[in-house]
MIDOSE-1310 file (N, C-alpha, C; in nm, 2 decimals, decimal comma, always signed):
residues 278
mpqv	+0,08/-0,12/+0,00/+0,00/+0,00/+0,00/+0,09/+0,12/+0,00; +0,05/+0,23/-0,06/+0,12/+0,36/-0,06/+0,12/+0,41/+0,08; +0,23/+0,42/+0,15/+0,24/+0,47/+0,29/+0,30/+0,61/+0,28; +0,23/+0,70/+0,34/+0,28/+0,84/+0,34/+0,30/+0,88/+0,49
flds	+0,42/+0,90/+0,53/+0,45/+0,93/+0,67/+0,44/+1,08/+0,69; +0,36/+1,13/+0,78/+0,34/+1,27/+0,80/+0,39/+1,31/+0,94; +0,46/+1,42/+0,94/+0,52/+1,46/+1,07/+0,45/+1,59/+1,13; +0,34/+1,63/+1,08/+0,27/+1,74/+1,13/+0,12/+1,72/+1,12
vddp	+0,05/+1,76/+1,23/-0,10/+1,74/+1,22/-0,16/+1,85/+1,14; -0,08/+1,95/+1,10/-0,13/+2,06/+1,02/-0,13/+2,03/+0,87; -0,08/+1,91/+0,83/-0,07/+1,87/+0,69/-0,21/+1,87/+0,63; -0,23/+1,94/+0,52/-0,36/+1,95/+0,46/-0,42/+1,82/+0,41
rlep	-0,34/+1,72/+0,39/-0,39/+1,59/+0,35/-0,47/+1,52/+0,46; -0,45/+1,57/+0,58/-0,52/+1,52/+0,70/-0,66/+1,59/+0,72; -0,70/+1,68/+0,64/-0,81/+1,76/+0,66/-0,94/+1,68/+0,69; -0,97/+1,57/+0,62/-1,09/+1,50/+0,64/-1,10/+1,45/+0,79
yrql	-0,99/+1,43/+0,85/-0,99/+1,38/+0,99/-0,98/+1,48/+1,10; -0,97/+1,61/+1,06/-0,94/+1,71/+1,16/-1,06/+1,75/+1,25; -1,03/+1,75/+1,38/-1,13/+1,79/+1,48/-1,27/+1,72/+1,46; -1,27/+1,59/+1,45/-1,39/+1,52/+1,43/-1,50/+1,54/+1,54
rtrn	-1,45/+1,57/+1,66/-1,55/+1,58/+1,76/-1,65/+1,70/+1,74; -1,60/+1,80/+1,67/-1,68/+1,92/+1,66/-1,73/+1,94/+1,52; -1,70/+1,85/+1,42/-1,74/+1,87/+1,29/-1,77/+1,73/+1,23; -1,86/+1,74/+1,13/-1,90/+1,61/+1,06/-1,90/+1,64/+0,91
ltqf	-1,84/+1,55/+0,84/-1,84/+1,56/+0,69/-1,98/+1,54/+0,64; -2,03/+1,64/+0,57/-2,17/+1,63/+0,53/-2,17/+1,58/+0,38; -2,30/+1,57/+0,33/-2,31/+1,53/+0,19/-2,24/+1,63/+0,09; -2,22/+1,75/+0,14/-2,16/+1,85/+0,05/-2,01/+1,83/+0,04
sakf	-1,95/+1,76/+0,13/-1,81/+1,74/+0,13/-1,78/+1,62/+0,04; -1,88/+1,53/+0,01/-1,87/+1,41/-0,07/-1,79/+1,30/+0,00; -1,76/+1,32/+0,13/-1,68/+1,22/+0,20/-1,74/+1,18/+0,33; -1,69/+1,08/+0,39/-1,73/+1,04/+0,53/-1,62/+0,97/+0,59
vves	-1,62/+0,96/+0,73/-1,51/+0,90/+0,80/-1,57/+0,79/+0,89; -1,49/+0,68/+0,90/-1,53/+0,57/+0,99/-1,41/+0,56/+1,09; -1,44/+0,51/+1,21/-1,35/+0,49/+1,32/-1,33/+0,35/+1,35; -1,20/+0,31/+1,37/-1,16/+0,17/+1,41/-1,12/+0,09/+1,29
kllt	-1,04/-0,01/+1,33/-0,99/-0,11/+1,23/-1,11/-0,18/+1,16; -1,20/-0,23/+1,25/-1,31/-0,31/+1,20/-1,40/-0,23/+1,09; -1,43/-0,11/+1,12/-1,51/-0,03/+1,03/-1,44/+0,00/+0,90; -1,31/+0,03/+0,92/-1,22/+0,06/+0,80/-1,21/-0,06/+0,71
qrlv	-1,20/-0,18/+0,78/-1,19/-0,30/+0,70/-1,32/-0,32/+0,62; -1,44/-0,30/+0,68/-1,56/-0,31/+0,62/-1,58/-0,21/+0,51; -1,53/-0,09/+0,53/-1,53/+0,01/+0,42/-1,45/-0,04/+0,30; -1,33/-0,09/+0,33/-1,25/-0,14/+0,22/-1,31/-0,25/+0,14
rssy	-1,39/-0,34/+0,21/-1,45/-0,45/+0,14/-1,58/-0,41/+0,07; -1,63/-0,29/+0,10/-1,76/-0,25/+0,05/-1,75/-0,20/-0,10; -1,86/-0,15/-0,15/-1,87/-0,10/-0,29/-1,83/+0,05/-0,29; -1,80/+0,11/-0,17/-1,77/+0,25/-0,17/-1,62/+0,27/-0,19
evds	-1,59/+0,38/-0,26/-1,45/+0,41/-0,29/-1,38/+0,46/-0,17; -1,26/+0,42/-0,14/-1,18/+0,46/-0,03/-1,10/+0,58/-0,07; -1,11/+0,69/+0,00/-1,03/+0,81/-0,03/-0,89/+0,79/+0,03; -0,88/+0,76/+0,16/-0,76/+0,73/+0,23/-0,78/+0,66/+0,36
vlid	-0,68/+0,62/+0,42/-0,68/+0,56/+0,56/-0,58/+0,63/+0,64; -0,62/+0,65/+0,77/-0,52/+0,71/+0,86/-0,49/+0,61/+0,97; -0,36/+0,59/+0,98/-0,31/+0,48/+1,07/-0,20/+0,54/+1,16; -0,20/+0,51/+1,29/-0,09/+0,55/+1,37/+0,02/+0,45/+1,36
dval	+0,14/+0,49/+1,41/+0,26/+0,41/+1,39/+0,25/+0,28/+1,47; +0,17/+0,27/+1,57/+0,16/+0,15/+1,65/+0,08/+0,04/+1,57; -0,02/+0,09/+1,50/-0,11/+0,00/+1,42/-0,06/-0,03/+1,28; +0,05/+0,03/+1,24/+0,10/+0,02/+1,10/+0,13/-0,12/+1,06
adsv	+0,21/-0,19/+1,15/+0,26/-0,33/+1,11/+0,14/-0,42/+1,08; +0,04/-0,42/+1,16/-0,08/-0,51/+1,14/-0,15/-0,47/+1,01; -0,15/-0,35/+0,97/-0,23/-0,31/+0,85/-0,19/-0,37/+0,72; -0,07/-0,41/+0,71/-0,02/-0,48/+0,59/-0,09/-0,61/+0,56
nwlp	-0,16/-0,66/+0,66/-0,23/-0,79/+0,65/-0,36/-0,78/+0,58; -0,42/-0,65/+0,58/-0,56/-0,64/+0,53/-0,58/-0,52/+0,44; -0,49/-0,42/+0,44/-0,51/-0,30/+0,36/-0,47/-0,33/+0,22; -0,55/-0,30/+0,12/-0,51/-0,33/-0,02/-0,40/-0,24/-0,06
advt	-0,32/-0,28/-0,16/-0,20/-0,21/-0,20/-0,23/-0,08/-0,27; -0,36/-0,06/-0,32/-0,38/+0,06/-0,39/-0,45/+0,17/-0,30; -0,46/+0,15/-0,17/-0,52/+0,24/-0,08/-0,41/+0,33/-0,01; -0,42/+0,46/-0,02/-0,33/+0,54/+0,04/-0,34/+0,55/+0,19
ayvi	-0,23/+0,52/+0,26/-0,24/+0,52/+0,41/-0,15/+0,63/+0,46; -0,21/+0,73/+0,53/-0,13/+0,83/+0,60/-0,09/+0,78/+0,74; +0,03/+0,79/+0,77/+0,08/+0,74/+0,90/+0,13/+0,85/+0,98; +0,08/+0,86/+1,11/+0,13/+0,96/+1,20/+0,16/+0,89/+1,33
prsy	+0,24/+0,96/+1,42/+0,27/+0,90/+1,55/+0,14/+0,89/+1,63; +0,12/+0,79/+1,71/+0,00/+0,78/+1,80/-0,02/+0,90/+1,88; +0,09/+0,96/+1,93/+0,08/+1,08/+2,02/+0,02/+1,20/+1,94; +0,01/+1,19/+1,81/-0,05/+1,31/+1,73/-0,20/+1,29/+1,72
msdl	-0,25/+1,17/+1,74/-0,39/+1,14/+1,70/-0,49/+1,23/+1,78; -0,48/+1,24/+1,91/-0,57/+1,32/+1,99/-0,58/+1,46/+1,95; -0,46/+1,52/+1,92/-0,45/+1,66/+1,87/-0,52/+1,68/+1,74; -0,50/+1,58/+1,65/-0,56/+1,59/+1,52/-0,72/+1,57/+1,53
lgfn	-0,76/+1,47/+1,60/-0,90/+1,44/+1,60/-0,99/+1,53/+1,69; -0,92/+1,58/+1,80/-0,99/+1,66/+1,90/-1,05/+1,58/+2,01; -1,01/+1,45/+2,02/-1,05/+1,37/+2,14/-0,96/+1,25/+2,15; -0,96/+1,19/+2,26/-0,87/+1,07/+2,29/-0,91/+0,96/+2,20
fhrg	-0,81/+0,91/+2,12/-0,84/+0,80/+2,03/-0,72/+0,70/+2,03; -0,75/+0,57/+2,06/-0,65/+0,48/+2,08/-0,67/+0,35/+1,99; -0,76/+0,36/+1,90/-0,79/+0,24/+1,82/-0,70/+0,23/+1,70; -0,62/+0,33/+1,67/-0,52/+0,32/+1,57/-0,55/+0,34/+1,42
vlgc	-0,68/+0,33/+1,38/-0,71/+0,33/+1,24/-0,84/+0,41/+1,22; -0,84/+0,49/+1,12/-0,97/+0,55/+1,07/-0,96/+0,54/+0,92; -1,08/+0,55/+0,86/-1,09/+0,55/+0,71/-1,18/+0,66/+0,66; -1,14/+0,71/+0,54/-1,22/+0,81/+0,48/-1,27/+0,76/+0,34
gkrk	-1,41/+0,75/+0,33/-1,47/+0,70/+0,21/-1,53/+0,81/+0,13; -1,57/+0,78/+0,01/-1,63/+0,88/-0,08/-1,78/+0,84/-0,10; -1,87/+0,93/-0,08/-2,01/+0,91/-0,09/-2,05/+0,88/-0,24; -2,15/+0,80/-0,25/-2,20/+0,78/-0,39/-2,30/+0,89/-0,42
rrkq	-2,34/+0,90/-0,54/-2,44/+1,00/-0,58/-2,57/+0,97/-0,51; -2,63/+1,07/-0,45/-2,76/+1,06/-0,39/-2,86/+1,02/-0,50; -2,93/+0,91/-0,47/-3,03/+0,87/-0,57/-3,17/+0,87/-0,50; -3,27/+0,91/-0,58/-3,40/+0,91/-0,53/-3,46/+0,77/-0,53
atei	-3,55/+0,74/-0,43/-3,60/+0,61/-0,42/-3,68/+0,57/-0,55; -3,75/+0,67/-0,61/-3,82/+0,63/-0,73/-3,73/+0,59/-0,84; -3,61/+0,65/-0,85/-3,51/+0,61/-0,95/-3,46/+0,47/-0,92; -3,43/+0,44/-0,80/-3,38/+0,30/-0,77/-3,49/+0,20/-0,79
lans	-3,61/+0,22/-0,74/-3,71/+0,12/-0,74/-3,77/+0,10/-0,88; -3,78/+0,21/-0,96/-3,83/+0,20/-1,09/-3,75/+0,11/-1,18; -3,62/+0,10/-1,15/-3,53/+0,01/-1,22/-3,50/-0,12/-1,15; -3,57/-0,15/-1,05/-3,55/-0,28/-0,97/-3,60/-0,39/-1,05
elln	-3,52/-0,49/-1,08/-3,56/-0,61/-1,15/-3,66/-0,69/-1,07; -3,65/-0,69/-0,94/-3,74/-0,76/-0,85/-3,88/-0,70/-0,86; -3,90/-0,57/-0,86/-4,03/-0,51/-0,86/-4,09/-0,53/-1,00; -4,01/-0,56/-1,10/-4,07/-0,58/-1,23/-4,11/-0,72/-1,26
qikp	-4,10/-0,81/-1,15/-4,13/-0,95/-1,17/-4,25/-0,99/-1,10; -4,35/-0,89/-1,08/-4,48/-0,92/-1,03/-4,55/-1,03/-1,12; -4,59/-1,14/-1,06/-4,65/-1,25/-1,13/-4,80/-1,26/-1,11; -4,87/-1,31/-1,21/-5,01/-1,33/-1,19/-5,03/-1,44/-1,09
lgqk	-5,15/-1,44/-1,03/-5,19/-1,54/-0,93/-5,16/-1,68/-0,98; -5,10/-1,77/-0,90/-5,07/-1,90/-0,94/-4,92/-1,92/-0,99; -4,85/-1,82/-1,02/-4,71/-1,83/-1,05/-4,63/-1,79/-0,93; -4,50/-1,80/-0,95/-4,41/-1,77/-0,84/-4,43/-1,63/-0,79
vyrw	-4,43/-1,61/-0,65/-4,45/-1,48/-0,60/-4,31/-1,44/-0,54; -4,26/-1,33/-0,59/-4,14/-1,27/-0,53/-4,17/-1,18/-0,42; -4,08/-1,17/-0,32/-4,10/-1,09/-0,21/-3,99/-0,98/-0,20; -4,04/-0,86/-0,16/-3,95/-0,75/-0,14/-3,99/-0,67/-0,02
tgvy	-3,90/-0,63/+0,07/-3,93/-0,55/+0,18/-3,84/-0,43/+0,18; -3,89/-0,31/+0,20/-3,81/-0,19/+0,22/-3,85/-0,12/+0,34; -3,76/-0,03/+0,39/-3,79/+0,05/+0,51/-3,77/+0,20/+0,47; -3,87/+0,28/+0,51/-3,87/+0,42/+0,48/-3,88/+0,49/+0,62
vigv	-3,77/+0,57/+0,65/-3,77/+0,64/+0,78/-3,79/+0,79/+0,75; -3,88/+0,84/+0,84/-3,92/+0,98/+0,83/-3,89/+1,05/+0,97; -3,80/+1,15/+0,96/-3,77/+1,23/+1,09/-3,69/+1,15/+1,19; -3,62/+1,05/+1,16/-3,54/+0,98/+1,26/-3,41/+1,06/+1,28
qdpe	-3,40/+1,12/+1,39/-3,29/+1,22/+1,41/-3,18/+1,17/+1,50; -3,20/+1,07/+1,58/-3,09/+1,02/+1,66/-3,00/+0,93/+1,59; -2,87/+0,96/+1,59/-2,77/+0,88/+1,51/-2,77/+0,73/+1,56; -2,79/+0,70/+1,69/-2,79/+0,56/+1,73/-2,91/+0,49/+1,68
nlgl	-3,02/+0,56/+1,67/-3,14/+0,49/+1,62/-3,13/+0,46/+1,47; -3,08/+0,55/+1,39/-3,06/+0,52/+1,25/-2,96/+0,41/+1,23; -2,85/+0,42/+1,31/-2,75/+0,31/+1,30/-2,80/+0,17/+1,33; -2,88/+0,17/+1,44/-2,94/+0,04/+1,48/-3,04/-0,01/+1,37
iart	-3,12/+0,08/+1,31/-3,21/+0,04/+1,21/-3,14/-0,02/+1,09; -3,03/+0,05/+1,05/-2,95/+0,00/+0,94/-2,89/-0,14/+0,97; -2,85/-0,16/+1,09/-2,79/-0,29/+1,13/-2,90/-0,40/+1,13; -3,02/-0,36/+1,18/-3,13/-0,46/+1,18/-3,17/-0,49/+1,03
csal	-3,18/-0,39/+0,95/-3,21/-0,42/+0,81/-3,12/-0,52/+0,75; -2,99/-0,49/+0,77/-2,89/-0,58/+0,71/-2,90/-0,72/+0,77; -2,92/-0,73/+0,90/-2,93/-0,87/+0,96/-3,05/-0,95/+0,91; -3,16/-0,88/+0,87/-3,28/-0,94/+0,83/-3,30/-0,95/+0,67
gvrd	-3,19/-0,90/+0,61/-3,19/-0,91/+0,46/-3,28/-0,81/+0,39; -3,30/-0,70/+0,46/-3,38/-0,58/+0,40/-3,28/-0,49/+0,34; -3,26/-0,49/+0,21/-3,15/-0,42/+0,15/-3,18/-0,27/+0,12; -3,31/-0,24/+0,10/-3,35/-0,10/+0,07/-3,39/-0,02/+0,19
liig	-3,30/+0,08/+0,22/-3,33/+0,18/+0,33/-3,35/+0,31/+0,26; -3,47/+0,37/+0,28/-3,50/+0,49/+0,21/-3,51/+0,60/+0,32; -3,43/+0,71/+0,30/-3,42/+0,82/+0,39/-3,52/+0,93/+0,36; -3,61/+0,96/+0,45/-3,71/+1,06/+0,43/-3,66/+1,20/+0,49
pecv	-3,75/+1,29/+0,49/-3,71/+1,43/+0,54/-3,68/+1,43/+0,69; -3,59/+1,53/+0,72/-3,56/+1,56/+0,86/-3,49/+1,44/+0,93; -3,42/+1,36/+0,86/-3,34/+1,25/+0,92/-3,19/+1,29/+0,94; -3,13/+1,22/+1,03/-2,99/+1,24/+1,05/-2,91/+1,19/+0,93
dpfa	-2,80/+1,24/+0,90/-2,71/+1,20/+0,79/-2,68/+1,05/+0,81; -2,71/+0,96/+0,72/-2,68/+0,82/+0,73/-2,53/+0,79/+0,73; -2,45/+0,89/+0,69/-2,30/+0,87/+0,70/-2,23/+0,95/+0,81; -2,31/+0,99/+0,90/-2,25/+1,06/+1,02/-2,17/+0,95/+1,09
rrvl	-2,06/+0,99/+1,16/-1,97/+0,89/+1,22/-2,04/+0,80/+1,32; -2,12/+0,86/+1,40/-2,19/+0,78/+1,50/-2,29/+0,69/+1,44; -2,36/+0,73/+1,34/-2,45/+0,63/+1,27/-2,37/+0,51/+1,22; -2,26/+0,54/+1,15/-2,18/+0,43/+1,09/-2,12/+0,34/+1,20
rvsm	-2,08/+0,40/+1,31/-2,02/+0,33/+1,42/-2,13/+0,23/+1,48; -2,25/+0,29/+1,51/-2,35/+0,20/+1,57/-2,40/+0,10/+1,48; -2,40/+0,13/+1,35/-2,44/+0,03/+1,25/-2,34/-0,08/+1,23; -2,22/-0,06/+1,29/-2,11/-0,16/+1,27/-2,07/-0,18/+1,12
gcmf	-2,09/-0,07/+1,05/-2,06/-0,07/+0,91/-2,16/-0,14/+0,82; -2,28/-0,18/+0,88/-2,38/-0,25/+0,80/-2,45/-0,15/+0,71; -2,43/-0,02/+0,73/-2,49/+0,07/+0,63/-2,43/+0,05/+0,49; -2,31/+0,00/+0,49/-2,24/-0,03/+0,36/-2,31/-0,15/+0,28
nlql	-2,38/-0,23/+0,35/-2,45/-0,34/+0,29/-2,58/-0,30/+0,22; -2,63/-0,18/+0,25/-2,77/-0,15/+0,21/-2,76/-0,06/+0,08; -2,88/-0,06/+0,02/-2,90/+0,03/-0,10/-2,98/+0,15/-0,05; -2,90/+0,26/-0,03/-2,96/+0,38/+0,02/-3,03/+0,46/-0,09
syan	-3,14/+0,52/-0,06/-3,20/+0,62/-0,15/-3,28/+0,72/-0,07; -3,34/+0,82/-0,13/-3,40/+0,93/-0,06/-3,54/+0,96/-0,12; -3,63/+1,00/-0,03/-3,76/+1,04/-0,07/-3,81/+1,15/+0,02; -3,80/+1,28/-0,03/-3,82/+1,39/+0,06/-3,97/+1,43/+0,07
dplq	-4,06/+1,38/-0,01/-4,20/+1,40/+0,00/-4,27/+1,27/+0,03; -4,30/+1,24/+0,16/-4,36/+1,11/+0,19/-4,49/+1,08/+0,12; -4,58/+1,18/+0,11/-4,71/+1,15/+0,05/-4,70/+1,12/-0,10; -4,62/+1,20/-0,16/-4,59/+1,17/-0,31/-4,53/+1,04/-0,33
flew	-4,43/+1,01/-0,24/-4,36/+0,88/-0,26/-4,45/+0,76/-0,23; -4,54/+0,77/-0,13/-4,63/+0,66/-0,10/-4,73/+0,64/-0,22; -4,77/+0,75/-0,28/-4,86/+0,74/-0,39/-4,79/+0,67/-0,51; -4,66/+0,71/-0,53/-4,59/+0,65/-0,64/-4,56/+0,50/-0,61
assr	-4,53/+0,46/-0,48/-4,51/+0,33/-0,45/-4,63/+0,24/-0,47; -4,75/+0,29/-0,43/-4,87/+0,22/-0,46/-4,89/+0,19/-0,61; -4,86/+0,29/-0,69/-4,88/+0,27/-0,83/-4,78/+0,16/-0,89; -4,68/+0,13/-0,81/-4,58/+0,02/-0,86/-4,61/-0,11/-0,79
girs	-4,73/-0,12/-0,72/-4,76/-0,25/-0,66/-4,70/-0,27/-0,52; -4,64/-0,16/-0,46/-4,58/-0,17/-0,33/-4,68/-0,13/-0,22; -4,71/-0,21/-0,13/-4,81/-0,18/-0,02/-4,73/-0,13/+0,10; -4,78/-0,01/+0,14/-4,71/+0,06/+0,25/-4,77/+0,02/+0,39
lats	-4,69/+0,01/+0,49/-4,73/-0,03/+0,62/-4,67/+0,08/+0,72; -4,76/+0,15/+0,79/-4,71/+0,25/+0,88/-4,74/+0,21/+1,03; -4,65/+0,23/+1,12/-4,68/+0,21/+1,26/-4,77/+0,32/+1,31; -4,87/+0,29/+1,38/-4,97/+0,39/+1,42/-5,05/+0,35/+1,54
lsdd	-5,10/+0,45/+1,61/-5,19/+0,42/+1,73/-5,33/+0,47/+1,69; -5,36/+0,49/+1,57/-5,49/+0,53/+1,52/-5,60/+0,43/+1,56; -5,72/+0,47/+1,56/-5,83/+0,38/+1,59/-5,84/+0,26/+1,49; -5,80/+0,29/+1,37/-5,82/+0,18/+1,27/-5,69/+0,10/+1,25
skpl	-5,59/+0,12/+1,34/-5,47/+0,03/+1,33/-5,50/-0,11/+1,38; -5,43/-0,21/+1,33/-5,45/-0,34/+1,37/-5,32/-0,40/+1,44; -5,34/-0,49/+1,53/-5,22/-0,55/+1,60/-5,12/-0,61/+1,49; -5,00/-0,59/+1,51/-4,90/-0,64/+1,41/-4,92/-0,78/+1,37
ehfv	-4,95/-0,87/+1,47/-4,96/-1,01/+1,45/-5,08/-1,04/+1,36; -5,17/-0,95/+1,33/-5,28/-0,97/+1,25/-5,26/-0,93/+1,10; -5,14/-0,87/+1,08/-5,11/-0,82/+0,95/-5,06/-0,93/+0,86; -5,12/-0,93/+0,73/-5,08/-1,03/+0,63/-5,00/-0,95/+0,53
rapf	-4,88/-0,99/+0,51/-4,79/-0,91/+0,42/-4,83/-0,92/+0,27; -4,80/-0,82/+0,20/-4,81/-0,82/+0,05/-4,67/-0,87/+0,00; -4,67/-0,91/-0,13/-4,54/-0,95/-0,19/-4,44/-0,84/-0,18; -4,48/-0,71/-0,20/-4,39/-0,60/-0,19/-4,44/-0,50/-0,08
tlvv	-4,36/-0,50/+0,02/-4,41/-0,43/+0,14/-4,31/-0,32/+0,18; -4,36/-0,20/+0,20/-4,27/-0,09/+0,25/-4,31/-0,05/+0,39; -4,22/-0,07/+0,48/-4,24/-0,04/+0,63/-4,20/+0,11/+0,65; -4,30/+0,19/+0,70/-4,27/+0,33/+0,73/-4,26/+0,35/+0,88
mgne	-4,15/+0,41/+0,92/-4,12/+0,44/+1,06/-4,10/+0,59/+1,08; -4,13/+0,64/+1,19/-4,13/+0,78/+1,21/-4,04/+0,84/+1,32; -4,05/+0,96/+1,35/-3,97/+1,03/+1,45/-3,98/+0,98/+1,59; -3,87/+0,99/+1,66/-3,86/+0,93/+1,80/-3,97/+0,98/+1,89
angv	-4,00/+1,11/+1,88/-4,10/+1,16/+1,98/-4,24/+1,16/+1,92; -4,26/+1,18/+1,79/-4,39/+1,20/+1,73/-4,44/+1,09/+1,64; -4,35/+1,00/+1,61/-4,39/+0,89/+1,53/-4,41/+0,93/+1,38; -4,48/+0,85/+1,31/-4,51/+0,87/+1,17/-4,61/+0,99/+1,16
peav	-4,59/+1,09/+1,08/-4,69/+1,20/+1,07/-4,83/+1,15/+1,04; -4,93/+1,21/+1,10/-5,07/+1,16/+1,08/-5,11/+1,15/+0,93; -5,07/+1,25/+0,85/-5,11/+1,25/+0,71/-5,05/+1,13/+0,64; -4,92/+1,09/+0,68/-4,86/+0,98/+0,62/-4,92/+0,85/+0,67
qaaa	-4,96/+0,84/+0,80/-5,03/+0,73/+0,85/-5,16/+0,70/+0,76; -5,23/+0,81/+0,74/-5,36/+0,80/+0,67/-5,34/+0,76/+0,52; -5,22/+0,80/+0,47/-5,20/+0,76/+0,33/-5,15/+0,62/+0,31; -5,10/+0,56/+0,42/-5,04/+0,42/+0,41/-5,16/+0,33/+0,39
adrv	-5,13/+0,22/+0,32/-5,23/+0,12/+0,29/-5,27/+0,04/+0,42; -5,18/+0,03/+0,51/-5,21/-0,04/+0,63/-5,14/+0,03/+0,75; -5,21/+0,02/+0,87/-5,16/+0,08/+0,99/-5,16/-0,03/+1,09; -5,04/-0,05/+1,16/-5,03/-0,15/+1,26/-4,98/-0,09/+1,39
ridm	-5,00/-0,16/+1,50/-4,95/-0,12/+1,63/-4,89/-0,24/+1,70; -4,79/-0,22/+1,78/-4,74/-0,32/+1,87/-4,80/-0,31/+2,00; -4,89/-0,40/+2,04/-4,95/-0,39/+2,17/-4,85/-0,42/+2,28; -4,86/-0,34/+2,38/-4,76/-0,35/+2,49/-4,83/-0,37/+2,63
elgt	-4,76/-0,42/+2,72/-4,81/-0,45/+2,85/-4,73/-0,38/+2,96; -4,78/-0,40/+3,09/-4,71/-0,35/+3,21/-4,71/-0,20/+3,21; -4,81/-0,13/+3,15/-4,81/+0,01/+3,15/-4,72/+0,08/+3,05; -4,65/+0,00/+2,96/-4,56/+0,06/+2,87/-4,64/+0,13/+2,75
dsln	-4,60/+0,25/+2,72/-4,68/+0,32/+2,62/-4,61/+0,35/+2,49; -4,48/+0,31/+2,49/-4,40/+0,34/+2,36/-4,28/+0,26/+2,36; -4,22/+0,24/+2,24/-4,09/+0,17/+2,22/-4,00/+0,27/+2,15; -3,87/+0,25/+2,17/-3,77/+0,32/+2,09/-3,79/+0,28/+1,95
vsva	-3,77/+0,38/+1,86/-3,80/+0,35/+1,72/-3,72/+0,24/+1,66; -3,59/+0,23/+1,70/-3,51/+0,12/+1,65/-3,56/-0,01/+1,70; -3,60/-0,02/+1,82/-3,66/-0,15/+1,87/-3,79/-0,18/+1,80; -3,87/-0,08/+1,78/-4,00/-0,11/+1,71/-3,97/-0,15/+1,57
tgiv	-3,87/-0,09/+1,50/-3,84/-0,13/+1,37/-3,80/-0,28/+1,36; -3,72/-0,32/+1,46/-3,67/-0,46/+1,47/-3,79/-0,55/+1,48; -3,88/-0,52/+1,57/-4,00/-0,61/+1,59/-4,08/-0,62/+1,47; -4,11/-0,51/+1,40/-4,19/-0,51/+1,28/-4,12/-0,58/+1,17
lhyi	-3,99/-0,56/+1,15/-3,92/-0,63/+1,04/-3,91/-0,78/+1,06; -3,88/-0,81/+1,19/-3,87/-0,96/+1,22/-4,01/-1,03/+1,18; -4,12/-0,96/+1,22/-4,25/-1,02/+1,19/-4,27/-1,02/+1,03; -4,24/-0,91/+0,97/-4,26/-0,90/+0,82/-4,18/-1,00/+0,74
trla	-4,05/-1,02/+0,78/-3,96/-1,10/+0,70/-3,96/-1,24/+0,74; -4,00/-1,27/+0,87/-3,98/-1,41/+0,92/-4,11/-1,48/+0,95; -4,22/-1,41/+0,98/-4,34/-1,47/+1,03/-4,46/-1,44/+0,95; -4,47/-1,32/+0,89/-4,60/-1,28/+0,83/-4,64/-1,36/+0,71
hr	-4,54/-1,43/+0,64/-4,57/-1,50/+0,52/-4,60/-1,65/+0,55; -4,60/-1,69/+0,67/-4,63/-1,83/+0,70/-4,78/-1,86/+0,69
């Protein structure tokens, strides 16, 4: 691998990693940063292009065993890391990746081979599940949702309005790099998107406490199901609930009145992908 030894934290080549505690690379920077050897390895193995890797001199020897020869590795003394990053960091490795072009969900799904294989009754039925998040603002929640999607084989994660950046460092850290396994797309107008999805044969399912919601265990999934999850405090907007084809609730006991959105997503997805088709 190209090793570049740097002797100053002021070197401009280190800019993506500078003062990470107080800044985050946004979509406008076209880059993102992951922390730790594990996440950097998963970035390297993913379909995302690697801009560079930052390694301290203690971790350098081990990196030759896993870092590809064509990835540029900037090497600095471990004692420089904290000054550069703005916080104590002893895991030795960070990676900087390049974001892909933001794609609209309609663009992705319109070209999906799976969704174009809807069969008449009596022929093979294909199944597709997607997740659409609206207003999920906590990085840990979005990271856990991505990890759950990956674990349950739900590849399409659609980011709606007012959501945290899916490539924020904390989101990627909590997702354990599972965000790299997913096909990310965006839909900023929920009502318009649900109408479009319906026209493509996708049945939307929103979590809801409305009077016409049904217990999750009574839901019978459609071949193409879009699960809609909402904001941590306010849930799915009422207008979006009304526009969804189905509204379900997770009945709770012992006086519990709500669940964390990432936990609720896990429960719904497990039912949809493992149980609802039985």
